[in-house]
KETORDO-506896 format. One record per atom (N, C-alpha, C): x, y, z; atom name; residue in three letters; residue number from 1. Coordinates in steps of 0.05 Angstrom, whole numbers, always signed. Layout:
! residues N
{r {X Y Z} CA ALA NUM}
...
END
This chain:
! residues 229
{r {-1191 -613 +198} N MET 1}
{r {-1176 -601 +174} CA MET 1}
{r {-1158 -610 +164} C MET 1}
{r {-1169 -614 +136} N SER 2}
{r {-1151 -635 +114} CA SER 2}
{r {-1124 -630 +111} C SER 2}
{r {-1108 -647 +97} N THR 3}
{r {-1084 -627 +97} CA THR 3}
{r {-1081 -645 +60} C THR 3}
{r {-1074 -612 +49} N LEU 4}
{r {-1070 -619 +21} CA LEU 4}
{r {-1047 -640 +6} C LEU 4}
{r {-1059 -655 -8} N ARG 5}
{r {-1031 -674 -29} CA ARG 5}
{r {-1028 -674 -49} C ARG 5}
{r {-1013 -677 -66} N PRO 6}
{r {-1014 -675 -96} CA PRO 6}
{r {-1019 -701 -101} C PRO 6}
{r {-1045 -709 -125} N ILE 7}
{r {-1051 -730 -141} CA ILE 7}
{r {-1030 -746 -156} C ILE 7}
{r {-1032 -771 -137} N GLU 8}
{r {-1015 -786 -153} CA GLU 8}
{r {-1023 -795 -179} C GLU 8}
{r {-997 -803 -199} N HIS 9}
{r {-1004 -810 -228} CA HIS 9}
{r {-989 -824 -236} C HIS 9}
{r {-995 -853 -220} N PRO 10}
{r {-971 -874 -226} CA PRO 10}
{r {-981 -884 -263} C PRO 10}
{r {-993 -874 -274} N ARG 11}
{r {-983 -885 -291} CA ARG 11}
{r {-983 -855 -315} C ARG 11}
{r {-982 -835 -309} N ALA 12}
{r {-976 -810 -324} CA ALA 12}
{r {-961 -812 -349} C ALA 12}
{r {-967 -805 -369} N GLN 13}
{r {-954 -805 -389} CA GLN 13}
{r {-948 -777 -410} C GLN 13}
{r {-919 -779 -407} N TYR 14}
{r {-911 -748 -416} CA TYR 14}
{r {-902 -741 -435} C TYR 14}
{r {-908 -715 -450} N LEU 15}
{r {-908 -715 -480} CA LEU 15}
{r {-876 -719 -496} C LEU 15}
{r {-858 -717 -474} N ARG 16}
{r {-829 -719 -477} CA ARG 16}
{r {-816 -720 -460} C ARG 16}
{r {-793 -737 -464} N LYS 17}
{r {-775 -741 -433} CA LYS 17}
{r {-756 -706 -432} C LYS 17}
{r {-756 -714 -400} N PRO 18}
{r {-737 -679 -393} CA PRO 18}
{r {-707 -685 -400} C PRO 18}
{r {-701 -662 -406} N GLU 19}
{r {-681 -651 -414} CA GLU 19}
{r {-660 -643 -402} C GLU 19}
{r {-645 -655 -388} N PRO 20}
{r {-622 -645 -361} CA PRO 20}
{r {-610 -625 -374} C PRO 20}
{r {-605 -603 -356} N VAL 21}
{r {-593 -582 -359} CA VAL 21}
{r {-556 -594 -360} C VAL 21}
{r {-539 -595 -380} N VAL 22}
{r {-520 -594 -383} CA VAL 22}
{r {-501 -578 -369} C VAL 22}
{r {-483 -573 -351} N PHE 23}
{r {-460 -557 -346} CA PHE 23}
{r {-426 -576 -348} C PHE 23}
{r {-416 -557 -381} N PRO 24}
{r {-393 -572 -388} CA PRO 24}
{r {-375 -566 -366} C PRO 24}
{r {-354 -595 -374} N VAL 25}
{r {-337 -584 -354} CA VAL 25}
{r {-299 -574 -365} C VAL 25}
{r {-311 -566 -386} N GLU 26}
{r {-277 -570 -409} CA GLU 26}
{r {-286 -555 -431} C GLU 26}
{r {-266 -534 -446} N ALA 27}
{r {-269 -521 -473} CA ALA 27}
{r {-252 -517 -485} C ALA 27}
{r {-254 -520 -505} N GLU 28}
{r {-219 -519 -524} CA GLU 28}
{r {-219 -490 -531} C GLU 28}
{r {-205 -482 -509} N VAL 29}
{r {-191 -449 -516} CA VAL 29}
{r {-159 -450 -516} C VAL 29}
{r {-152 -431 -537} N PRO 30}
{r {-126 -432 -544} CA PRO 30}
{r {-115 -420 -522} C PRO 30}
{r {-93 -430 -514} N GLU 31}
{r {-71 -413 -491} CA GLU 31}
{r {-45 -414 -504} C GLU 31}
{r {-31 -392 -494} N SER 32}
{r {-8 -392 -512} CA SER 32}
{r {+15 -397 -481} C SER 32}
{r {+44 -413 -488} N ARG 33}
{r {+49 -431 -468} CA ARG 33}
{r {+65 -403 -443} C ARG 33}
{r {+68 -376 -454} N ARG 34}
{r {+63 -359 -436} CA ARG 34}
{r {+48 -355 -414} C ARG 34}
{r {+23 -356 -419} N HIS 35}
{r {-10 -350 -407} CA HIS 35}
{r {-11 -376 -388} C HIS 35}
{r {+1 -405 -400} N LEU 36}
{r {-2 -428 -385} CA LEU 36}
{r {+23 -430 -361} C LEU 36}
{r {+48 -415 -366} N GLU 37}
{r {+65 -414 -346} CA GLU 37}
{r {+57 -395 -326} C GLU 37}
{r {+49 -374 -334} N LEU 38}
{r {+40 -359 -310} CA LEU 38}
{r {+5 -362 -290} C LEU 38}
{r {-3 -376 -309} N ARG 39}
{r {-27 -385 -303} CA ARG 39}
{r {-18 -413 -271} C ARG 39}
{r {-4 -435 -284} N THR 40}
{r {+9 -454 -264} CA THR 40}
{r {+19 -440 -243} C THR 40}
{r {+42 -420 -251} N ALA 41}
{r {+59 -414 -226} CA ALA 41}
{r {+38 -407 -209} C ALA 41}
{r {+15 -382 -216} N LEU 42}
{r {-2 -368 -193} CA LEU 42}
{r {-16 -388 -174} C LEU 42}
{r {-24 -421 -192} N TYR 43}
{r {-47 -425 -183} CA TYR 43}
{r {-25 -450 -156} C TYR 43}
{r {-2 -453 -167} N LEU 44}
{r {+11 -467 -150} CA LEU 44}
{r {+23 -451 -129} C LEU 44}
{r {+26 -424 -129} N ILE 45}
{r {+32 -408 -95} CA ILE 45}
{r {+9 -411 -89} C ILE 45}
{r {-15 -406 -99} N LEU 46}
{r {-45 -408 -79} CA LEU 46}
{r {-48 -426 -63} C LEU 46}
{r {-35 -456 -80} N LYS 47}
{r {-46 -476 -69} CA LYS 47}
{r {-27 -480 -44} C LYS 47}
{r {+2 -471 -43} N TYR 48}
{r {+14 -471 -21} CA TYR 48}
{r {+11 -454 +3} C TYR 48}
{r {+10 -428 +0} N ALA 49}
{r {+2 -412 +10} CA ALA 49}
{r {-25 -412 +28} C ALA 49}
{r {-39 -424 +15} N LEU 50}
{r {-68 -429 +27} CA LEU 50}
{r {-81 -453 +30} C LEU 50}
{r {-61 -474 +38} N ARG 51}
{r {-59 -504 +44} CA ARG 51}
{r {-77 -502 +68} C ARG 51}
{r {-94 -521 +73} N ASN 52}
{r {-119 -530 +90} CA ASN 52}
{r {-131 -496 +100} C ASN 52}
{r {-125 -487 +87} N GLN 53}
{r {-145 -459 +95} CA GLN 53}
{r {-173 -454 +68} C GLN 53}
{r {-173 -474 +54} N GLY 54}
{r {-196 -472 +32} CA GLY 54}
{r {-184 -487 +8} C GLY 54}
{r {-202 -477 -15} N THR 55}
{r {-196 -493 -44} CA THR 55}
{r {-191 -469 -67} C THR 55}
{r {-176 -478 -82} N VAL 56}
{r {-166 -465 -104} CA VAL 56}
{r {-166 -482 -128} C VAL 56}
{r {-173 -470 -141} N GLY 57}
{r {-181 -476 -175} CA GLY 57}
{r {-169 -455 -196} C GLY 57}
{r {-160 -467 -223} N SER 58}
{r {-152 -455 -249} CA SER 58}
{r {-166 -466 -267} C SER 58}
{r {-180 -448 -278} N ASP 59}
{r {-187 -460 -313} CA ASP 59}
{r {-213 -469 -302} C ASP 59}
{r {-216 -477 -285} N GLN 60}
{r {-247 -490 -280} CA GLN 60}
{r {-268 -473 -287} C GLN 60}
{r {-293 -481 -303} N PHE 61}
{r {-315 -470 -301} CA PHE 61}
{r {-327 -462 -274} C PHE 61}
{r {-346 -437 -268} N VAL 62}
{r {-354 -421 -249} CA VAL 62}
{r {-377 -422 -261} C VAL 62}
{r {-401 -425 -247} N TYR 63}
{r {-423 -430 -262} CA TYR 63}
{r {-449 -416 -232} C TYR 63}
{r {-453 -398 -246} N TRP 64}
{r {-479 -386 -219} CA TRP 64}
{r {-507 -385 -225} C TRP 64}
{r {-510 -394 -252} N ASP 65}
{r {-547 -396 -253} CA ASP 65}
{r {-546 -423 -254} C ASP 65}
{r {-559 -436 -242} N PRO 66}
{r {-570 -473 -243} CA PRO 66}
{r {-586 -475 -272} C PRO 66}
{r {-596 -450 -289} N THR 67}
{r {-616 -448 -307} CA THR 67}
{r {-601 -446 -329} C THR 67}
{r {-573 -440 -334} N ASN 68}
{r {-566 -421 -356} CA ASN 68}
{r {-543 -434 -361} C ASN 68}
{r {-534 -466 -377} N PRO 69}
{r {-496 -473 -374} CA PRO 69}
{r {-482 -444 -389} C PRO 69}
{r {-501 -424 -396} N ARG 70}
{r {-477 -417 -415} CA ARG 70}
{r {-470 -387 -395} C ARG 70}
{r {-483 -383 -370} N ALA 71}
{r {-483 -360 -344} CA ALA 71}
{r {-456 -377 -337} C ALA 71}
{r {-426 -371 -344} N CYS 72}
{r {-404 -383 -330} CA CYS 72}
{r {-377 -359 -335} C CYS 72}
{r {-365 -373 -327} N LEU 73}
{r {-333 -357 -324} CA LEU 73}
{r {-311 -383 -317} C LEU 73}
{r {-286 -384 -334} N ALA 74}
{r {-270 -395 -330} CA ALA 74}
{r {-243 -381 -317} C ALA 74}
{r {-235 -380 -290} N PRO 75}
{r {-216 -350 -284} CA PRO 75}
{r {-185 -365 -293} C PRO 75}
{r {-164 -359 -283} N ASP 76}
{r {-147 -364 -288} CA ASP 76}
{r {-139 -384 -256} C ASP 76}
{r {-140 -373 -239} N ALA 77}
{r {-138 -369 -212} CA ALA 77}
{r {-167 -366 -192} C ALA 77}
{r {-167 -381 -178} N PHE 78}
{r {-195 -372 -153} CA PHE 78}
{r {-190 -389 -130} C PHE 78}
{r {-206 -384 -110} N PHE 79}
{r {-206 -396 -87} CA PHE 79}
{r {-225 -392 -72} C PHE 79}
{r {-232 -405 -56} N LYS 80}
{r {-259 -397 -31} CA LYS 80}
{r {-246 -413 -2} C LYS 80}
{r {-244 -391 +13} N LEU 81}
{r {-236 -400 +45} CA LEU 81}
{r {-260 -415 +58} C LEU 81}
{r {-246 -434 +77} N GLY 82}
{r {-258 -444 +94} CA GLY 82}
{r {-271 -463 +81} C GLY 82}
{r {-272 -478 +63} N VAL 83}
{r {-290 -501 +56} CA VAL 83}
{r {-267 -523 +46} C VAL 83}
{r {-273 -548 +42} N ALA 84}
{r {-250 -568 +46} CA ALA 84}
{r {-247 -571 +12} C ALA 84}
{r {-218 -582 +15} N ASP 85}
{r {-197 -573 -6} CA ASP 85}
{r {-198 -606 -19} C ASP 85}
{r {-228 -602 -41} N VAL 86}
{r {-226 -636 -55} CA VAL 86}
{r {-229 -629 -83} C VAL 86}
{r {-230 -654 -96} N ASP 87}
{r {-224 -645 -126} CA ASP 87}
{r {-247 -641 -137} C ASP 87}
{r {-248 -625 -161} N PHE 88}
{r {-272 -619 -173} CA PHE 88}
{r {-278 -607 -203} C PHE 88}
{r {-301 -618 -219} N GLU 89}
{r {-292 -613 -247} CA GLU 89}
{r {-302 -587 -257} C GLU 89}
{r {-320 -574 -244} N SER 90}
{r {-324 -547 -246} CA SER 90}
{r {-343 -536 -221} C SER 90}
{r {-347 -512 -218} N TRP 91}
{r {-352 -500 -188} CA TRP 91}
{r {-379 -485 -189} C TRP 91}
{r {-396 -506 -179} N LYS 92}
{r {-425 -488 -184} CA LYS 92}
{r {-433 -470 -159} C LYS 92}
{r {-433 -451 -161} N VAL 93}
{r {-441 -426 -139} CA VAL 93}
{r {-463 -439 -120} C VAL 93}
{r {-484 -448 -130} N TRP 94}
{r {-517 -455 -115} CA TRP 94}
{r {-501 -484 -102} C TRP 94}
{r {-484 -499 -107} N GLU 95}
{r {-474 -524 -81} CA GLU 95}
{r {-456 -513 -75} C GLU 95}
{r {-425 -495 -75} N ARG 96}
{r {-411 -492 -59} CA ARG 96}
{r {-409 -460 -50} C ARG 96}
{r {-424 -442 -54} N GLY 97}
{r {-419 -419 -53} CA GLY 97}
{r {-393 -402 -83} C GLY 97}
{r {-404 -373 -69} N ALA 98}
{r {-384 -357 -91} CA ALA 98}
{r {-351 -360 -84} C ALA 98}
{r {-336 -367 -98} N PRO 99}
{r {-321 -357 -93} CA PRO 99}
{r {-302 -339 -87} C PRO 99}
{r {-286 -331 -62} N ASP 100}
{r {-277 -301 -46} CA ASP 100}
{r {-261 -295 -69} C ASP 100}
{r {-241 -299 -84} N VAL 101}
{r {-231 -288 -100} CA VAL 101}
{r {-226 -305 -137} C VAL 101}
{r {-219 -284 -149} N ALA 102}
{r {-212 -296 -173} CA ALA 102}
{r {-196 -280 -188} C ALA 102}
{r {-172 -294 -199} N VAL 103}
{r {-158 -281 -219} CA VAL 103}
{r {-158 -274 -250} C VAL 103}
{r {-147 -258 -263} N GLU 104}
{r {-157 -264 -294} CA GLU 104}
{r {-126 -251 -303} C GLU 104}
{r {-110 -273 -314} N ILE 105}
{r {-84 -266 -336} CA ILE 105}
{r {-103 -257 -360} C ILE 105}
{r {-100 -224 -367} N ALA 106}
{r {-104 -230 -396} CA ALA 106}
{r {-93 -240 -419} C ALA 106}
{r {-112 -239 -430} N SER 107}
{r {-99 -260 -459} CA SER 107}
{r {-102 -246 -491} C SER 107}
{r {-94 -253 -509} N ARG 108}
{r {-104 -239 -537} CA ARG 108}
{r {-136 -236 -538} C ARG 108}
{r {-143 -263 -524} N SER 109}
{r {-174 -264 -534} CA SER 109}
{r {-186 -242 -518} C SER 109}
{r {-177 -230 -498} N ASP 110}
{r {-199 -210 -480} CA ASP 110}
{r {-183 -189 -478} C ASP 110}
{r {-168 -184 -502} N GLU 111}
{r {-147 -159 -497} CA GLU 111}
{r {-163 -126 -506} C GLU 111}
{r {-175 -128 -517} N ALA 112}
{r {-200 -103 -535} CA ALA 112}
{r {-211 -102 -509} C ALA 112}
{r {-219 -75 -499} N ASP 113}
{r {-229 -63 -482} CA ASP 113}
{r {-259 -71 -469} C ASP 113}
{r {-274 -77 -499} N GLU 114}
{r {-301 -82 -496} CA GLU 114}
{r {-304 -113 -486} C GLU 114}
{r {-280 -130 -494} N ASP 115}
{r {-282 -158 -486} CA ASP 115}
{r {-282 -159 -450} C ASP 115}
{r {-263 -146 -439} N TRP 116}
{r {-255 -144 -419} CA TRP 116}
{r {-279 -130 -407} C TRP 116}
{r {-294 -116 -413} N GLU 117}
{r {-331 -97 -394} CA GLU 117}
{r {-340 -122 -397} C GLU 117}
{r {-347 -140 -413} N GLU 118}
{r {-371 -163 -418} CA GLU 118}
{r {-366 -183 -396} C GLU 118}
{r {-334 -183 -397} N LYS 119}
{r {-330 -213 -375} CA LYS 119}
{r {-334 -202 -345} C LYS 119}
{r {-323 -168 -348} N LEU 120}
{r {-331 -153 -319} CA LEU 120}
{r {-357 -159 -312} C LEU 120}
{r {-378 -153 -328} N ALA 121}
{r {-405 -161 -322} CA ALA 121}
{r {-411 -186 -308} C ALA 121}
{r {-406 -202 -320} N ARG 122}
{r {-408 -233 -312} CA ARG 122}
{r {-403 -229 -289} C ARG 122}
{r {-372 -223 -284} N TYR 123}
{r {-358 -226 -253} CA TYR 123}
{r {-375 -214 -230} C TYR 123}
{r {-390 -193 -234} N ARG 124}
{r {-413 -182 -222} CA ARG 124}
{r {-426 -196 -212} C ARG 124}
{r {-442 -216 -233} N LYS 125}
{r {-467 -238 -224} CA LYS 125}
{r {-452 -262 -202} C LYS 125}
{r {-418 -254 -206} N VAL 126}
{r {-418 -288 -191} CA VAL 126}
{r {-423 -292 -159} C VAL 126}
{r {-414 -263 -147} N GLY 127}
{r {-416 -254 -118} CA GLY 127}
{r {-391 -253 -107} C GLY 127}
{r {-362 -254 -122} N LEU 128}
{r {-337 -249 -118} CA LEU 128}
{r {-337 -217 -93} C LEU 128}
{r {-322 -231 -82} N LYS 129}
{r {-310 -207 -61} CA LYS 129}
{r {-281 -193 -67} C LYS 129}
{r {-272 -213 -85} N GLU 130}
{r {-241 -195 -98} CA GLU 130}
{r {-243 -209 -127} C GLU 130}
{r {-237 -190 -145} N LEU 131}
{r {-224 -190 -178} CA LEU 131}
{r {-198 -181 -174} C LEU 131}
{r {-185 -199 -184} N VAL 132}
{r {-155 -186 -186} CA VAL 132}
{r {-149 -187 -223} C VAL 132}
{r {-144 -175 -246} N ARG 133}
{r {-131 -169 -264} CA ARG 133}
{r {-105 -164 -277} C ARG 133}
{r {-87 -185 -280} N PHE 134}
{r {-59 -179 -287} CA PHE 134}
{r {-60 -176 -320} C PHE 134}
{r {-43 -159 -332} N ASP 135}
{r {-41 -153 -368} CA ASP 135}
{r {-22 -145 -365} C ASP 135}
{r {-5 -163 -372} N ARG 136}
{r {+32 -162 -387} CA ARG 136}
{r {+28 -148 -406} C ARG 136}
{r {+9 -142 -420} N LEU 137}
{r {+17 -137 -455} CA LEU 137}
{r {+3 -116 -457} C LEU 137}
{r {+0 -98 -432} N THR 138}
{r {-2 -73 -433} CA THR 138}
{r {+20 -52 -422} C THR 138}
{r {+23 -22 -423} N SER 139}
{r {+40 -10 -409} CA SER 139}
{r {+34 -7 -376} C SER 139}
{r {+9 +4 -383} N GLU 140}
{r {-8 +11 -350} CA GLU 140}
{r {-31 +7 -356} C GLU 140}
{r {-56 +0 -337} N PRO 141}
{r {-41 -8 -309} CA PRO 141}
{r {-43 -30 -309} C PRO 141}
{r {-19 -52 -304} N ARG 142}
{r {-14 -75 -308} CA ARG 142}
{r {-33 -90 -290} C ARG 142}
{r {-33 -83 -265} N LEU 143}
{r {-53 -94 -247} CA LEU 143}
{r {-75 -78 -239} C LEU 143}
{r {-97 -93 -241} N ARG 144}
{r {-121 -77 -227} CA ARG 144}
{r {-143 -95 -209} C ARG 144}
{r {-152 -73 -194} N VAL 145}
{r {-171 -92 -171} CA VAL 145}
{r {-195 -87 -160} C VAL 145}
{r {-199 -107 -168} N TRP 146}
{r {-241 -96 -161} CA TRP 146}
{r {-246 -106 -128} C TRP 146}
{r {-263 -98 -115} N ASN 147}
{r {-273 -103 -87} CA ASN 147}
{r {-303 -103 -90} C ASN 147}
{r {-322 -123 -73} N ARG 148}
{r {-349 -112 -68} CA ARG 148}
{r {-357 -98 -46} C ARG 148}
{r {-358 -76 -60} N VAL 149}
{r {-372 -56 -35} CA VAL 149}
{r {-402 -48 -48} C VAL 149}
{r {-417 -56 -22} N ASP 150}
{r {-443 -50 -27} CA ASP 150}
{r {-458 -62 -37} C ASP 150}
{r {-451 -87 -52} N GLY 151}
{r {-467 -108 -67} CA GLY 151}
{r {-453 -107 -91} C GLY 151}
{r {-438 -89 -97} N ASP 152}
{r {-426 -81 -132} CA ASP 152}
{r {-402 -87 -123} C ASP 152}
{r {-393 -93 -150} N LEU 153}
{r {-364 -95 -156} CA LEU 153}
{r {-341 -78 -167} C LEU 153}
{r {-340 -56 -147} N VAL 154}
{r {-324 -36 -150} CA VAL 154}
{r {-294 -29 -159} C VAL 154}
{r {-277 -26 -177} N GLU 155}
{r {-250 -17 -182} CA GLU 155}
{r {-240 -12 -164} C GLU 155}
{r {-213 -11 -147} N ARG 156}
{r {-205 +4 -128} CA ARG 156}
{r {-178 +15 -138} C ARG 156}
{r {-166 +41 -126} N LYS 157}
{r {-143 +52 -135} CA LYS 157}
{r {-119 +31 -130} C LYS 157}
{r {-103 +27 -147} N VAL 158}
{r {-73 +15 -148} CA VAL 158}
{r {-44 +30 -150} C VAL 158}
{r {-34 +33 -132} N GLU 159}
{r {-2 +44 -134} CA GLU 159}
{r {+18 +25 -138} C GLU 159}
{r {+33 +36 -151} N ASP 160}
{r {+66 +20 -154} CA ASP 160}
{r {+62 -12 -155} C ASP 160}
{r {+45 -19 -172} N GLU 161}
{r {+33 -50 -177} CA GLU 161}
{r {+35 -70 -167} C GLU 161}
{r {+23 -44 -126} N SER 162}
{r {+17 -74 -108} CA SER 162}
{r {-7 -66 -109} C SER 162}
{r {-17 -83 -87} N ALA 163}
{r {-44 -78 -72} CA ALA 163}
{r {-50 -105 -54} C ALA 163}
{r {-62 -89 -31} N ALA 164}
{r {-66 -106 -6} CA ALA 164}
{r {-90 -128 -24} C ALA 164}
{r {-89 -145 -12} N SER 165}
{r {-120 -161 -15} CA SER 165}
{r {-142 -155 +2} C SER 165}
{r {-163 -155 +2} N ALA 166}
{r {-179 -150 +23} CA ALA 166}
{r {-192 -177 +28} C ALA 166}
{r {-181 -199 +22} N VAL 167}
{r {-191 -224 +33} CA VAL 167}
{r {-165 -235 +46} C VAL 167}
{r {-142 -240 +33} N ILE 168}
{r {-130 -252 +58} CA ILE 168}
{r {-99 -243 +57} C ILE 168}
{r {-81 -244 +72} N PRO 169}
{r {-63 -232 +92} CA PRO 169}
{r {-38 -227 +73} C PRO 169}
{r {-49 -222 +37} N TYR 170}
{r {-15 -217 +28} CA TYR 170}
{r {-21 -195 +7} C TYR 170}
{r {+4 -187 -8} N PHE 171}
{r {-3 -170 -21} CA PHE 171}
{r {-9 -181 -58} C PHE 171}
{r {-17 -170 -74} N TRP 172}
{r {-22 -183 -103} CA TRP 172}
{r {+2 -154 -111} C TRP 172}
{r {+33 -167 -124} N VAL 173}
{r {+42 -151 -136} CA VAL 173}
{r {+51 -164 -166} C VAL 173}
{r {+70 -141 -176} N VAL 174}
{r {+86 -144 -201} CA VAL 174}
{r {+105 -155 -207} C VAL 174}
{r {+123 -168 -204} N VAL 175}
{r {+152 -172 -208} CA VAL 175}
{r {+159 -173 -231} C VAL 175}
{r {+186 -172 -241} N THR 176}
{r {+194 -168 -265} CA THR 176}
{r {+219 -187 -271} C THR 176}
{r {+220 -212 -284} N GLY 177}
{r {+241 -223 -278} CA GLY 177}
{r {+256 -228 -306} C GLY 177}
{r {+267 -246 -312} N ILE 178}
{r {+280 -265 -337} CA ILE 178}
{r {+259 -274 -362} C ILE 178}
{r {+236 -283 -344} N ASP 179}
{r {+221 -283 -369} CA ASP 179}
{r {+195 -263 -370} C ASP 179}
{r {+214 -242 -359} N GLY 180}
{r {+179 -222 -362} CA GLY 180}
{r {+168 -218 -333} C GLY 180}
{r {+142 -196 -338} N ALA 181}
{r {+133 -197 -310} CA ALA 181}
{r {+109 -208 -309} C ALA 181}
{r {+106 -218 -281} N ALA 182}
{r {+88 -236 -268} CA ALA 182}
{r {+75 -227 -248} C ALA 182}
{r {+49 -239 -240} N LEU 183}
{r {+31 -226 -222} CA LEU 183}
{r {+42 -257 -192} C LEU 183}
{r {+49 -235 -172} N ARG 184}
{r {+63 -258 -144} CA ARG 184}
{r {+41 -248 -124} C ARG 184}
{r {+42 -263 -105} N LEU 185}
{r {+36 -254 -78} CA LEU 185}
{r {+57 -254 -63} C LEU 185}
{r {+53 -233 -41} N ALA 186}
{r {+84 -228 -23} CA ALA 186}
{r {+70 -217 +6} C ALA 186}
{r {+87 -215 +21} N GLU 187}
{r {+76 -213 +41} CA GLU 187}
{r {+85 -179 +57} C GLU 187}
{r {+91 -180 +32} N ASP 188}
{r {+103 -134 +45} CA ASP 188}
{r {+90 -129 +14} C ASP 188}
{r {+86 -103 +9} N ALA 189}
{r {+74 -81 -9} CA ALA 189}
{r {+100 -79 -30} C ALA 189}
{r {+122 -89 -22} N LYS 190}
{r {+148 -84 -39} CA LYS 190}
{r {+153 -103 -54} C LYS 190}
{r {+142 -127 -48} N GLY 191}
{r {+151 -152 -66} CA GLY 191}
{r {+172 -169 -55} C GLY 191}
{r {+190 -156 -31} N GLU 192}
{r {+217 -162 -26} CA GLU 192}
{r {+200 -196 -11} C GLU 192}
{r {+180 -200 +2} N ARG 193}
{r {+186 -229 +15} CA ARG 193}
{r {+153 -244 -2} C ARG 193}
{r {+171 -251 -22} N LEU 194}
{r {+149 -266 -36} CA LEU 194}
{r {+133 -295 -30} C LEU 194}
{r {+110 -304 -43} N ALA 195}
{r {+101 -329 -32} CA ALA 195}
{r {+118 -347 -55} C ALA 195}
{r {+131 -361 -41} N PRO 196}
{r {+152 -382 -68} CA PRO 196}
{r {+134 -405 -84} C PRO 196}
{r {+150 -408 -108} N THR 197}
{r {+135 -424 -123} CA THR 197}
{r {+148 -455 -109} C THR 197}
{r {+145 -473 -132} N PRO 198}
{r {+144 -497 -119} CA PRO 198}
{r {+191 -493 -119} C PRO 198}
{r {+197 -488 -148} N ASP 199}
{r {+221 -483 -152} CA ASP 199}
{r {+233 -472 -132} C ASP 199}
{r {+230 -445 -127} N GLU 200}
{r {+235 -429 -95} CA GLU 200}
{r {+237 -444 -79} C GLU 200}
{r {+219 -459 -68} N ARG 201}
{r {+213 -479 -38} CA ARG 201}
{r {+237 -494 -39} C ARG 201}
{r {+242 -510 -70} N ALA 202}
{r {+257 -537 -74} CA ALA 202}
{r {+288 -521 -69} C ALA 202}
{r {+288 -493 -80} N GLU 203}
{r {+312 -482 -78} CA GLU 203}
{r {+324 -476 -48} C GLU 203}
{r {+308 -458 -30} N ARG 204}
{r {+299 -457 -4} CA ARG 204}
{r {+314 -477 +14} C ARG 204}
{r {+298 -503 +7} N GLU 205}
{r {+302 -527 +23} CA GLU 205}
{r {+332 -539 +17} C GLU 205}
{r {+338 -531 -7} N ALA 206}
{r {+367 -542 -10} CA ALA 206}
{r {+384 -525 +1} C ALA 206}
{r {+384 -493 +2} N LYS 207}
{r {+403 -486 +14} CA LYS 207}
{r {+402 -488 +45} C LYS 207}
{r {+380 -496 +56} N ARG 208}
{r {+381 -502 +87} CA ARG 208}
{r {+395 -526 +90} C ARG 208}
{r {+388 -548 +71} N ALA 209}
{r {+406 -573 +74} CA ALA 209}
{r {+436 -573 +74} C ALA 209}
{r {+452 -557 +59} N GLU 210}
{r {+473 -547 +52} CA GLU 210}
{r {+488 -532 +84} C GLU 210}
{r {+464 -511 +90} N GLN 211}
{r {+476 -500 +107} CA GLN 211}
{r {+477 -519 +140} C GLN 211}
{r {+459 -538 +139} N ALA 212}
{r {+459 -562 +158} CA ALA 212}
{r {+484 -573 +156} C ALA 212}
{r {+485 -585 +138} N GLU 213}
{r {+510 -600 +135} CA GLU 213}
{r {+535 -586 +140} C GLU 213}
{r {+541 -560 +131} N ALA 214}
{r {+566 -546 +132} CA ALA 214}
{r {+569 -539 +168} C ALA 214}
{r {+546 -530 +181} N GLU 215}
{r {+546 -536 +208} CA GLU 215}
{r {+546 -564 +218} C GLU 215}
{r {+549 -582 +214} N LEU 216}
{r {+548 -607 +213} CA LEU 216}
{r {+576 -616 +217} C LEU 216}
{r {+593 -606 +199} N GLN 217}
{r {+619 -624 +186} CA GLN 217}
{r {+635 -600 +211} C GLN 217}
{r {+627 -576 +219} N LYS 218}
{r {+640 -559 +229} CA LYS 218}
{r {+650 -573 +266} C LYS 218}
{r {+624 -577 +268} N VAL 219}
{r {+614 -594 +295} CA VAL 219}
{r {+634 -614 +298} C VAL 219}
{r {+633 -625 +278} N ARG 220}
{r {+653 -648 +274} CA ARG 220}
{r {+683 -647 +281} C ARG 220}
{r {+691 -629 +259} N ALA 221}
{r {+717 -618 +257} CA ALA 221}
{r {+730 -609 +292} C ALA 221}
{r {+712 -593 +308} N GLU 222}
{r {+715 -581 +338} CA GLU 222}
{r {+721 -603 +350} C GLU 222}
{r {+704 -631 +347} N LEU 223}
{r {+700 -645 +366} CA LEU 223}
{r {+732 -662 +355} C LEU 223}
{r {+737 -661 +328} N ALA 224}
{r {+763 -685 +326} CA ALA 224}
{r {+788 -666 +334} C ALA 224}
{r {+785 -637 +328} N ALA 225}
{r {+807 -625 +344} CA ALA 225}
{r {+813 -622 +378} C ALA 225}
{r {+791 -629 +394} N LEU 226}
{r {+783 -631 +418} CA LEU 226}
{r {+788 -654 +425} C LEU 226}
{r {+790 -679 +412} N ARG 227}
{r {+800 -704 +413} CA ARG 227}
{r {+825 -705 +415} C ARG 227}
{r {+835 -686 +390} N GLY 228}
{r {+872 -700 +390} CA GLY 228}
{r {+880 -677 +404} C GLY 228}
{r {+868 -665 +422} N LYS 229}
{r {+888 -665 +441} CA LYS 229}
{r {+902 -665 +469} C LYS 229}
END
């Protein structure tokens, strides 16, 4: 029984050069300063909270169709657990798998309902386990969450601007500070134990150092008093 083999054409001539499919790694999109602050803070919070557990991205293109560079989204934050935390310019689902979670911080460009519905339809194609949307520009609901159920991305009920993540052991919560509302991670539903920002971690470390120094000075004083007796 012979084995079929393709015919070799060492001198084959083609009518045109192949056109490679190009997947851009960036685009010029206007972003307000507050949106940048919220996005950066959330990225850094996730980066620390999920350290050594996966890869976190922010504003990189996520592609899900290897034949269509226009089939893409750029979440404000996203992550995939269980993969090495390496540098990447864009996220291609057919190479790395679908992100587990994506977060959208609403901006003026997708404020209209029809704009969000179009974006939501795209997210349904990505294969996410969870999609989170925070909209500080509206009165309510500011926090919305979708989860994958039976192959569909379905919105679930959110109460008191707090929702337990279905993927990680944290809650998505809306907190209000001097700069306004922000989306945060918390260890509890009420947002009393927030996953810290870099500034908050630095402040905690400074307080620990002060307390340790105070304890050391107290011990030294007690030793000096004992020697003086």
